[in-house]
Legacy VTK file of the C-alpha trace (Angstrom):
# vtk DataFile Version 3.0
C-alpha trace
ASCII
DATASET POLYDATA
POINTS 719 float
122.611 58.053 92.705
125.605 60.396 92.894
123.735 62.526 95.429
122.995 59.512 97.616
126.583 58.261 97.320
127.935 61.626 98.467
125.438 61.654 101.300
126.882 58.381 102.583
130.560 59.240 102.063
130.907 62.823 103.305
132.318 63.025 106.795
132.332 59.273 107.374
129.596 57.015 108.743
130.130 58.174 112.311
129.110 61.710 111.427
125.998 60.847 109.481
122.569 60.740 111.065
121.168 57.220 111.094
117.898 58.301 109.456
119.766 60.058 106.658
121.921 56.987 106.012
118.911 54.687 106.093
116.990 56.736 103.550
119.999 57.001 101.297
120.405 53.234 101.305
116.712 52.873 100.499
117.111 55.272 97.573
120.205 53.502 96.293
118.482 50.153 96.488
115.421 51.384 94.609
117.438 52.974 91.815
119.768 49.985 91.548
116.836 47.580 91.526
115.113 49.457 88.753
118.291 49.634 86.680
118.769 45.846 87.074
115.258 45.130 85.878
113.508 44.570 89.200
109.722 44.447 88.942
108.068 47.865 89.427
105.621 46.464 91.961
108.497 45.089 94.025
110.259 48.442 94.166
106.958 50.233 94.788
106.219 47.948 97.734
109.691 48.568 99.168
109.328 52.340 98.971
105.775 52.128 100.293
106.929 50.200 103.337
109.662 52.749 103.893
107.083 55.543 103.830
104.798 53.764 106.253
107.531 52.942 108.754
110.142 55.673 108.187
108.901 59.095 106.997
110.856 60.716 104.139
112.857 63.053 106.345
115.520 63.736 103.739
115.277 65.244 100.248
117.072 62.142 98.989
114.144 59.804 99.631
111.766 62.432 98.277
113.777 62.495 95.064
113.817 58.678 94.907
110.032 58.448 95.196
109.592 61.210 92.621
111.979 59.456 90.221
110.128 56.146 90.519
106.701 57.738 90.075
107.953 59.429 86.905
109.626 56.347 85.481
107.345 53.403 86.241
105.184 51.997 83.450
103.062 49.934 85.806
99.733 51.505 86.710
99.310 49.393 89.892
102.820 50.339 91.039
102.152 54.039 90.340
98.832 54.010 92.179
100.215 52.072 95.153
103.216 54.351 95.761
101.285 57.554 95.028
98.586 56.520 97.525
101.232 55.649 100.110
102.898 59.018 99.634
99.612 60.898 100.117
98.731 58.763 103.159
102.067 59.629 104.707
101.249 63.337 104.668
97.704 62.662 105.852
98.921 60.859 108.979
101.883 63.161 109.679
102.824 63.710 113.317
102.302 67.482 113.212
98.663 68.564 113.690
99.091 71.458 111.233
100.326 71.158 107.663
102.680 74.078 107.230
103.027 76.098 104.065
106.381 74.432 103.415
104.728 71.008 103.688
102.091 72.129 101.205
104.769 73.168 98.725
106.387 69.718 98.943
103.127 67.860 98.284
102.111 70.154 95.405
105.504 69.973 93.759
105.551 66.176 93.961
102.296 65.818 92.028
103.339 68.473 89.546
106.800 67.035 88.904
105.520 63.496 88.294
102.898 64.440 85.689
104.910 67.249 84.074
108.036 65.099 83.738
106.065 62.328 82.066
104.612 64.837 79.590
108.005 66.384 78.830
109.581 62.946 78.374
106.819 62.039 75.929
107.522 65.230 73.964
111.207 64.407 73.859
110.619 60.849 72.662
108.168 62.055 70.019
110.775 64.463 68.713
113.426 61.751 68.611
111.189 59.191 66.885
109.520 61.768 64.667
106.032 60.364 65.115
103.580 60.831 67.975
101.860 57.592 66.932
104.912 55.552 67.948
104.848 57.164 71.375
101.273 56.088 72.022
101.866 52.557 70.827
105.153 51.847 72.603
104.526 53.506 75.963
103.155 51.255 78.680
101.613 54.135 80.664
101.313 57.410 78.776
101.151 60.791 80.572
97.366 61.187 80.279
96.811 57.700 81.694
99.240 58.394 84.528
97.445 61.658 85.417
94.109 59.843 85.343
95.435 57.042 87.538
96.740 59.524 90.117
93.433 61.426 90.101
91.371 58.258 90.548
93.648 57.218 93.399
92.975 60.537 95.113
89.220 60.207 94.594
89.228 56.701 96.092
91.376 57.783 98.995
89.239 60.842 99.736
86.457 58.515 100.728
88.078 58.028 104.132
86.356 61.288 105.132
89.029 62.674 107.451
89.566 66.413 107.522
93.299 66.173 107.105
92.799 63.738 104.253
90.693 66.277 102.351
93.388 68.893 102.763
96.230 66.631 101.629
94.108 65.365 98.724
93.511 68.966 97.658
97.244 69.715 97.694
98.042 66.610 95.650
95.234 67.408 93.197
96.584 70.937 92.844
99.991 69.602 91.873
98.496 67.338 89.185
96.338 70.182 87.866
99.313 72.540 87.724
101.125 70.058 85.451
98.038 69.579 83.275
97.848 73.360 82.802
101.497 73.956 81.930
102.596 71.007 79.759
100.871 69.121 76.927
102.450 65.846 75.717
102.826 65.144 72.001
99.907 63.397 70.370
97.601 63.577 73.408
96.121 67.096 73.269
92.491 65.932 73.200
92.824 63.394 75.978
94.988 65.791 77.980
92.369 68.562 77.812
89.618 66.175 78.901
91.683 65.133 81.899
92.424 68.775 82.701
88.720 69.703 82.639
87.882 66.775 84.918
90.733 67.624 87.283
89.644 71.275 87.460
86.127 70.214 88.444
87.525 68.059 91.234
89.925 70.757 92.349
87.217 73.453 92.429
84.949 71.234 94.535
87.676 70.380 97.042
89.003 73.935 97.197
85.527 75.246 98.002
85.197 72.679 100.776
88.519 73.579 102.387
88.635 77.336 101.753
85.010 77.848 102.665
84.830 75.724 105.788
88.086 76.627 107.555
89.094 73.026 108.210
89.701 72.215 111.886
91.281 69.222 113.607
89.801 67.896 116.804
91.922 67.363 119.877
90.942 63.939 121.103
92.244 64.540 124.621
90.313 67.748 125.242
87.434 67.066 122.925
87.783 70.546 121.559
89.218 72.164 118.461
92.962 72.666 118.297
93.340 74.837 115.231
93.530 74.568 111.476
94.859 71.390 109.912
96.525 73.547 107.258
98.344 76.830 107.287
96.111 79.510 105.751
99.003 80.512 103.496
99.088 77.037 101.963
95.571 77.512 100.560
96.629 80.841 99.065
99.765 79.317 97.579
97.727 76.482 96.051
95.129 78.867 94.606
97.905 80.969 93.106
99.357 77.872 91.457
96.135 76.719 89.785
93.391 79.382 89.606
95.061 81.806 87.125
95.103 79.213 84.328
91.782 77.517 85.024
89.105 77.531 82.330
86.351 80.122 82.765
83.725 77.468 83.503
85.931 76.045 86.244
86.537 79.451 87.839
82.776 80.000 87.867
82.475 76.923 90.106
84.653 78.476 92.810
83.172 80.053 95.914
84.604 83.513 95.340
83.784 85.208 98.620
85.827 83.113 101.103
88.600 82.376 98.628
89.187 86.016 97.645
89.178 86.996 101.327
91.875 84.406 102.033
94.019 85.536 99.111
93.715 89.191 100.152
94.765 88.324 103.690
97.745 86.380 102.337
98.895 89.216 100.096
98.624 91.937 102.741
99.240 90.252 106.115
101.010 86.919 105.649
104.407 86.388 107.218
105.393 84.600 104.005
104.291 87.282 101.522
104.597 91.071 101.502
105.844 92.103 104.956
104.154 94.815 106.942
105.501 98.349 106.559
107.560 97.811 109.712
110.340 96.290 107.598
111.185 99.840 106.494
112.053 100.761 110.077
115.139 98.538 110.118
118.533 100.208 110.252
119.993 98.130 107.434
122.093 95.844 109.625
123.305 92.481 108.351
120.673 90.596 110.339
117.936 92.703 108.707
119.281 91.859 105.255
119.520 88.169 106.171
115.923 88.120 107.355
114.627 89.861 104.234
116.672 87.629 101.951
115.244 84.493 103.579
111.728 85.792 102.981
112.384 86.767 99.367
113.921 83.409 98.495
111.047 81.406 100.003
108.703 79.537 97.681
105.645 81.384 98.958
107.126 84.834 98.390
107.999 83.849 94.833
104.342 82.907 94.393
103.042 86.419 95.175
102.667 87.186 91.477
100.613 84.054 90.883
98.449 84.782 93.932
97.707 88.282 92.633
96.753 86.799 89.244
94.429 84.386 91.033
92.833 87.340 92.816
92.404 89.061 89.460
90.608 86.023 88.032
88.233 85.984 90.990
87.605 89.734 90.682
86.785 89.334 86.991
84.366 86.521 87.795
82.711 88.467 90.630
82.146 91.490 88.422
80.889 89.335 85.570
78.357 87.479 87.705
77.173 90.664 89.411
76.312 88.872 92.638
76.270 91.269 95.550
78.170 88.943 97.894
81.094 88.681 95.488
81.124 92.408 94.709
81.129 93.200 98.409
84.333 91.201 98.823
85.874 93.010 95.841
85.061 96.349 97.464
86.567 95.132 100.724
89.708 93.960 98.926
90.250 97.357 97.301
89.710 99.147 100.617
92.221 96.896 102.380
94.756 97.496 99.614
94.209 101.240 99.959
94.823 101.042 103.711
97.967 98.969 103.181
99.308 101.438 100.606
98.665 104.343 102.984
100.535 102.609 105.825
103.413 101.799 103.494
103.599 105.442 102.379
103.706 106.677 105.975
106.521 104.286 106.853
108.424 105.164 103.682
108.207 108.847 104.590
110.056 107.978 107.810
112.505 105.588 106.162
116.096 106.849 105.663
116.054 105.444 102.128
113.395 107.948 101.068
115.772 110.912 101.139
118.066 109.184 98.647
115.474 109.177 95.871
114.629 112.677 94.693
114.703 112.063 90.954
113.489 109.133 88.815
116.153 106.454 88.612
116.706 104.045 85.774
116.651 100.701 87.615
119.014 97.818 87.091
117.851 94.227 87.155
117.144 93.640 90.855
118.325 90.033 90.664
121.793 91.145 89.568
122.240 93.549 92.468
124.088 92.475 95.639
121.709 91.351 98.425
122.145 94.423 100.590
119.317 95.605 102.804
118.553 98.527 100.483
118.362 96.347 97.356
116.214 93.754 99.127
113.822 96.470 100.281
113.411 97.637 96.695
112.747 94.083 95.512
109.909 93.844 98.029
108.516 97.248 97.048
108.658 96.263 93.378
106.599 93.166 94.183
104.088 95.361 96.004
103.603 97.568 92.951
103.328 94.704 90.454
100.960 92.578 92.551
98.699 95.535 93.368
98.580 96.498 89.700
97.495 93.020 88.611
94.533 93.140 91.005
93.597 96.762 90.339
93.658 96.169 86.598
90.941 93.558 87.061
88.978 95.918 89.308
89.001 98.892 86.929
88.972 97.329 83.455
85.940 97.459 81.202
84.389 94.012 80.835
81.162 92.342 79.748
78.514 90.971 82.069
76.748 87.634 81.584
74.435 89.251 78.993
77.391 90.551 76.993
76.848 94.206 77.960
79.654 96.541 78.976
79.819 97.084 82.703
80.452 100.479 84.247
82.827 100.278 87.185
80.759 102.829 89.104
77.816 100.422 88.945
79.679 97.278 90.076
82.317 98.562 92.516
81.452 102.106 93.655
84.431 104.109 94.893
86.963 101.758 93.307
88.304 104.424 90.958
89.130 106.814 93.803
90.677 104.019 95.869
92.774 102.908 92.889
94.111 106.410 92.270
94.727 106.936 95.989
96.743 103.693 96.077
98.904 104.754 93.165
99.404 108.221 94.658
100.823 106.614 97.793
102.940 104.144 95.808
104.313 106.648 93.299
107.678 106.654 95.042
108.052 103.059 93.791
107.015 104.002 90.254
109.591 106.807 90.313
112.254 104.195 90.989
111.256 101.287 88.723
109.562 103.332 85.995
105.965 103.168 84.709
104.994 100.066 82.750
102.160 99.453 80.313
99.674 97.745 82.637
100.240 100.398 85.289
99.588 103.222 82.823
96.486 101.493 81.467
95.116 100.959 84.972
95.630 104.584 85.991
94.085 105.821 82.736
91.042 103.565 83.135
90.478 104.594 86.748
90.795 108.276 85.808
88.342 107.840 82.929
85.861 106.148 85.233
86.199 108.952 87.767
85.495 111.585 85.101
82.003 110.139 84.713
81.220 111.360 88.234
82.234 115.052 88.456
80.922 115.402 92.000
83.193 112.631 93.348
86.064 113.955 91.253
85.865 117.473 92.686
85.464 116.248 96.249
88.473 113.955 96.014
90.752 116.444 94.219
89.831 119.120 96.748
90.677 116.768 99.615
94.012 115.420 98.384
95.364 118.797 97.211
94.193 120.669 100.292
96.865 118.892 102.353
99.534 120.588 100.224
97.770 123.966 100.107
98.544 124.768 103.746
100.945 127.542 104.797
103.500 124.876 105.782
102.790 121.901 103.505
104.786 118.643 103.768
107.857 118.799 101.519
109.538 115.461 102.200
110.704 113.411 99.189
107.884 110.909 99.719
105.277 113.676 99.642
106.930 115.215 96.599
106.546 111.939 94.714
102.912 111.763 95.777
102.292 115.340 94.679
103.859 114.629 91.274
101.306 111.875 90.722
98.427 114.108 91.811
99.553 116.964 89.552
99.956 114.680 86.551
96.538 113.230 87.291
94.772 116.580 87.708
96.220 118.055 84.513
93.967 116.191 82.024
91.038 116.442 84.466
91.148 120.227 84.712
88.068 120.926 82.558
85.454 119.369 84.890
87.070 120.745 88.048
85.141 123.531 89.728
86.747 126.976 89.841
86.502 127.025 93.622
88.477 123.764 93.890
91.169 125.084 91.557
91.536 128.359 93.436
91.229 126.960 96.966
93.300 123.771 96.776
95.014 123.064 93.469
96.868 126.296 92.699
98.078 126.991 96.272
99.624 123.518 96.304
101.413 124.226 93.022
102.827 127.719 93.636
105.904 126.735 95.727
107.227 124.495 92.956
106.977 126.945 90.043
110.223 128.637 91.008
112.222 125.673 92.330
113.618 122.867 90.220
115.346 120.902 92.971
112.971 118.110 92.022
112.858 118.509 88.251
109.895 116.194 87.776
107.831 118.122 90.312
108.878 121.435 88.749
107.749 120.356 85.276
104.505 118.854 86.594
103.664 122.104 88.386
104.110 124.142 85.203
102.092 121.664 83.151
99.251 121.903 85.646
99.237 125.721 85.516
99.143 125.613 81.713
96.185 123.223 81.990
94.408 125.902 84.040
94.860 128.348 81.149
93.891 125.757 78.528
90.679 124.959 80.435
89.926 128.716 80.628
89.358 128.664 84.345
88.337 131.845 86.135
91.614 131.810 88.063
93.526 132.318 84.807
92.748 136.068 84.793
94.466 136.721 88.109
97.121 134.119 87.460
98.331 135.473 84.103
100.486 138.437 85.291
102.024 136.341 88.064
102.772 133.413 85.801
104.143 135.678 83.071
106.727 137.033 85.524
107.542 133.495 86.713
108.243 132.420 83.125
110.243 135.506 82.200
112.409 135.462 85.319
112.778 131.685 85.189
114.721 131.792 81.936
117.472 130.699 81.536
118.196 129.420 85.056
115.084 127.256 85.448
113.531 126.991 81.988
114.943 126.099 78.613
114.094 128.228 75.604
111.744 125.559 74.282
109.894 125.377 77.613
109.626 129.154 77.734
108.254 129.341 74.175
105.712 126.563 74.730
104.464 127.898 78.048
104.137 131.525 76.946
102.328 130.876 73.692
99.961 128.440 75.448
99.107 131.044 78.056
98.592 133.859 75.524
96.569 131.631 73.198
94.162 130.720 76.012
93.815 134.320 77.141
93.272 135.584 73.591
90.233 133.315 73.229
88.540 134.833 76.266
90.002 138.309 76.879
92.191 139.832 74.144
93.076 142.841 76.306
94.462 140.570 79.010
96.390 138.636 76.382
97.973 141.873 75.149
98.879 142.922 78.686
100.580 139.539 79.143
102.594 140.090 75.971
103.594 143.531 77.207
105.310 141.913 80.224
107.595 140.185 77.744
108.183 143.374 75.751
109.184 145.282 78.883
111.659 142.548 79.747
113.250 142.795 76.301
113.450 146.569 76.502
115.069 146.368 79.919
117.979 144.411 78.483
120.758 146.537 76.920
120.994 146.324 73.171
124.749 145.767 73.438
126.080 144.987 76.888
129.804 145.651 77.067
132.175 143.729 79.251
133.435 145.119 82.535
136.946 145.473 81.184
137.986 149.119 80.808
138.864 150.080 77.265
140.482 153.156 75.843
138.081 153.313 72.965
135.031 155.398 73.765
133.023 154.530 70.712
132.777 151.336 68.757
130.805 150.090 65.874
127.698 147.981 66.475
129.518 144.878 65.340
132.375 145.511 67.751
129.924 146.122 70.580
128.187 142.847 69.834
131.518 141.077 69.794
132.463 142.433 73.222
128.987 142.084 74.696
128.137 139.658 77.471
127.139 136.426 75.677
124.393 135.411 78.178
122.750 138.823 77.932
122.811 138.859 74.132
121.510 135.288 74.020
118.706 136.039 76.476
117.611 139.112 74.513
117.484 137.204 71.224
115.583 134.338 72.844
113.043 136.691 74.373
112.609 138.208 70.901
111.903 134.746 69.526
109.271 134.191 72.227
107.703 137.541 71.339
107.615 136.561 67.671
105.738 133.388 68.663
102.873 135.547 69.930
102.013 136.581 66.357
99.957 133.405 66.054
97.570 133.826 69.028
97.218 137.605 68.594
96.668 137.558 64.821
92.891 137.470 65.178
92.504 140.210 67.804
92.699 143.985 67.627
96.189 144.201 69.109
97.846 142.463 66.157
99.016 145.732 64.558
100.460 146.944 67.853
102.468 143.750 68.151
103.719 144.072 64.559
104.842 147.627 65.204
106.638 146.791 68.465
108.243 143.679 67.023
109.529 145.615 63.998
111.143 148.212 66.215
112.876 145.623 68.379
114.168 143.628 65.405
115.503 146.685 63.639
117.334 147.752 66.792
118.866 144.304 67.345
122.617 144.742 66.675
123.577 141.074 66.388
123.165 139.757 62.840
122.785 136.147 63.901
120.064 137.073 66.394
118.212 139.089 63.747
118.261 136.206 61.308
117.027 133.767 63.977
114.128 136.039 64.900
113.261 136.651 61.252
113.107 132.894 60.694
110.594 132.528 63.542
108.582 135.450 62.189
108.490 133.875 58.744
107.284 130.545 60.228
104.578 132.361 62.160
103.359 134.331 59.138
103.599 131.493 56.610
102.522 128.663 58.923
105.830 126.792 58.520
107.470 124.648 61.187
104.407 122.499 61.814
102.805 124.888 64.308
100.320 126.660 62.073
100.472 130.278 61.047
98.586 133.421 61.804
94.844 133.559 61.247
93.350 134.325 57.853
92.380 137.747 59.173
95.962 138.735 59.882
97.693 136.835 57.074
97.366 139.535 54.350
98.547 142.292 56.609
101.220 140.054 58.105
102.705 139.118 54.717
102.960 142.757 53.652
104.498 143.672 56.991
107.046 140.861 56.750
108.178 141.769 53.242
108.699 145.370 54.260
110.476 144.308 57.446
112.753 141.942 55.540
113.819 144.734 53.195
114.429 147.142 56.080
116.375 144.567 58.099
118.618 143.708 55.183
119.301 147.362 54.543
119.975 148.348 58.134
121.902 145.160 58.771
124.282 145.719 55.845
124.836 149.262 56.927
125.665 148.317 60.533
127.485 145.009 59.967
129.507 146.019 56.999
127.700 143.677 54.609
127.409 140.797 57.023
LINES 1 720
719 0 1 2 3 4 5 6 7 8 9 10 11 12 13 14 15 16 17 18 19 20 21 22 23 24 25 26 27 28 29 30 31 32 33 34 35 36 37 38 39 40 41 42 43 44 45 46 47 48 49 50 51 52 53 54 55 56 57 58 59 60 61 62 63 64 65 66 67 68 69 70 71 72 73 74 75 76 77 78 79 80 81 82 83 84 85 86 87 88 89 90 91 92 93 94 95 96 97 98 99 100 101 102 103 104 105 106 107 108 109 110 111 112 113 114 115 116 117 118 119 120 121 122 123 124 125 126 127 128 129 130 131 132 133 134 135 136 137 138 139 140 141 142 143 144 145 146 147 148 149 150 151 152 153 154 155 156 157 158 159 160 161 162 163 164 165 166 167 168 169 170 171 172 173 174 175 176 177 178 179 180 181 182 183 184 185 186 187 188 189 190 191 192 193 194 195 196 197 198 199 200 201 202 203 204 205 206 207 208 209 210 211 212 213 214 215 216 217 218 219 220 221 222 223 224 225 226 227 228 229 230 231 232 233 234 235 236 237 238 239 240 241 242 243 244 245 246 247 248 249 250 251 252 253 254 255 256 257 258 259 260 261 262 263 264 265 266 267 268 269 270 271 272 273 274 275 276 277 278 279 280 281 282 283 284 285 286 287 288 289 290 291 292 293 294 295 296 297 298 299 300 301 302 303 304 305 306 307 308 309 310 311 312 313 314 315 316 317 318 319 320 321 322 323 324 325 326 327 328 329 330 331 332 333 334 335 336 337 338 339 340 341 342 343 344 345 346 347 348 349 350 351 352 353 354 355 356 357 358 359 360 361 362 363 364 365 366 367 368 369 370 371 372 373 374 375 376 377 378 379 380 381 382 383 384 385 386 387 388 389 390 391 392 393 394 395 396 397 398 399 400 401 402 403 404 405 406 407 408 409 410 411 412 413 414 415 416 417 418 419 420 421 422 423 424 425 426 427 428 429 430 431 432 433 434 435 436 437 438 439 440 441 442 443 444 445 446 447 448 449 450 451 452 453 454 455 456 457 458 459 460 461 462 463 464 465 466 467 468 469 470 471 472 473 474 475 476 477 478 479 480 481 482 483 484 485 486 487 488 489 490 491 492 493 494 495 496 497 498 499 500 501 502 503 504 505 506 507 508 509 510 511 512 513 514 515 516 517 518 519 520 521 522 523 524 525 526 527 528 529 530 531 532 533 534 535 536 537 538 539 540 541 542 543 544 545 546 547 548 549 550 551 552 553 554 555 556 557 558 559 560 561 562 563 564 565 566 567 568 569 570 571 572 573 574 575 576 577 578 579 580 581 582 583 584 585 586 587 588 589 590 591 592 593 594 595 596 597 598 599 600 601 602 603 604 605 606 607 608 609 610 611 612 613 614 615 616 617 618 619 620 621 622 623 624 625 626 627 628 629 630 631 632 633 634 635 636 637 638 639 640 641 642 643 644 645 646 647 648 649 650 651 652 653 654 655 656 657 658 659 660 661 662 663 664 665 666 667 668 669 670 671 672 673 674 675 676 677 678 679 680 681 682 683 684 685 686 687 688 689 690 691 692 693 694 695 696 697 698 699 700 701 702 703 704 705 706 707 708 709 710 711 712 713 714 715 716 717 718
């Protein structure tokens, strides 16, 4: 009543539209009449006459009708006003029911039934007994929902096309309330009504979604277009289908409905915009336009629409009918095309150059509505909605006989399309971060692809070949895509053919082994090369000397000591299992690097002293050089483990002993000795040398320890 009073007072009567004032007076009269005890049928008749003669062109009258439908305890009054409200939308002046009109009708049915259920819960909590609620309430929520459904069924008998559409919208609103709220003490009756309503809804949705309802132009005798915006059907399906019982979903005609939902998600002006929105220059009008789209009811329903698509995909795969599976394949292909177009536009977008590293995102709703932030909100919706659908496409599920279905049997090519989509959308993942469902979907698609090595090799060869050219694309967007492909290929290295690895994979990786401008890409490139060694690919033989130099020269500017240790021991371990001579040659690269470093590098400052003790030399030595030498010694000590079972073990022991003895810095010697002890004894959680080399290694270590202590005391003055 306050709202209606303000509506009448603000600006004075002369400034108010006559229709607005009229509807406000109608609302005030209805509320006042009900508060003074006027008969429900009297008020219902008044509002019904207002609907028939003066459409509800203000939210105020809408709210008045909704309030009365929620509050009345008279079944005849409820049915009469509800029927009048539905008839109003059925005879509306516009030939096409817009998506906004559909939202209004759906929300009216939902609010009436849901409010009655919530009020019943509240009263039950206050009285402490659900029994009292059933006995004292003149029209309980289940009875009200039934009355509204029966009214729709009776009214649908008029047979008009527009009537079927409006009836479907109203039924969807009632069903939405039945799915989301359960009143106290009426669970059994409520579920029965929900099942019945879902049967009605499925039947009507099939009729509208499958037939493409048209309205005839009486003047021309032809067809003048749809009586309902296509997006309204998608919005309605998103509201109801995700929470429908399995038996009810099985009643739906999947093929036309899934096609409509796919078109809504990818092409609708109300949902995800085309990639052209990335071409804007970020002006205020661009931000205003995007904000209006994001705040619309249909855009907010994108998540529910994608969940509805997932339910239909599950059902299509479960039934195994070719018609349904064909639509699923088409949906995945369209999503792949859309992701590719979005990637191309993002590569041209000025925002792409601002994102080179993964960013920890803030809550998008708390960010100011600038063009950049609005763009990221849209892109985030793209990723989440695509993931919901692709999860249903790739997941392992049971068919009607209870047997596990292989994705390659139901939707051939879906695994490749799924991975291609995520490769193109990885720039979004880099911004918002990977989430559980995304990781599960990628892992499932990759697992499915591994069952078909031929398809795997063909696809990996194709996608990496683009980056194996003499002048590959290096834009930030392509770098994000390449990160995904590298991370994907790493665990798939074993079944990849040697020719694919040598021709496409490694040439695409080489440029990023010595550049850490994009740290994520740098680390992914090294992980992929180590996977080549771990899989014992033929390319590892030629790659080992090159990669050894990359690792040695990359420390400490590009690699940390831990990264250097892990990479080198992984490479040598893999080589030792196939070619011990090559493994020893790889270790020799490291030994030559250590020997090239001065034992005690003095500073550039000229001193008058021509000779110093070893301790003094260490004290005046260049700290980076001393640190690098000791770290390289630690890496060399790590190689005791992989070489302990080959014939070059004694050579390594001899060389390592010489280098440790000659090390002038006491702290460096002790650090290296600790690593040697862990390697010999198997401490540190990494395992020790092999049983073959353990006896000899223990004797060698004890002798070395005694020699180091003796030489160290002599040089360091007892340090």
